[in-house]
C-alpha angles and dihedrals in degrees: 000000000000119000116250099240093186089069094054130081115230088245092055093044091051091049090052089050092051090052091048093050089050091051092046091054089051092050091053090049089050091049091049089056092054099050135071101187104113094211094050091045089055091051091050090050089050092050092046090054092046091054091047090054091048089051091051092048093048092046090054091048090047091053090052094048093041094047095248100323118134120235113264111266092216097049116139114254127239091247114029092194088069092058090045091054089063092064100036131070113249135167119249093255090049091051090048089052092049090048091050090052090049093051092049091047091048091050091052091044094052092043092050093045090050088061091054099053126084099200108095094208092053091046090054092049091050092049089049090052091048089053092049092050089050089057092046090054092056093044088054093043090058091051092044091052090051090052090052092050095045116027092196094051097103093044098050113105096195140008128235114210129181099230113237122193109240121189138020 
């Protein structure tokens, strides 16, 4: 169920976003600990760092909007299922699916919030974040699809390929 952005102050919405980015980084760290596939591990590290940067950016914006106040540590996240996944045991494909939902929800949240702010600079940052979350969704979707096609994909440390000559 989408969040009614019209009922939120920009300050509150930003605090929710900070919490969600924190949770997302933790989910990617958790995923990284459950996989052995070196390519997938690298993607999870990349996504974890991306979410940390988003959190830092949103925290700085929150401070500016909230006249120096830090976002509340106990703020509710945009997608509660993401927070829940940190305390529950899930398979790698399940965590990827939860992360995909979170990225899509974050994209919609940032896009919707961008339409509710008057400050052009803030609007541009929110649209940028929406675009980044869109890209994260498709990165995860590709990995999720590979997990569905090959149930050992995320647990494989290396790949054996029969080398085929390609080209002239």
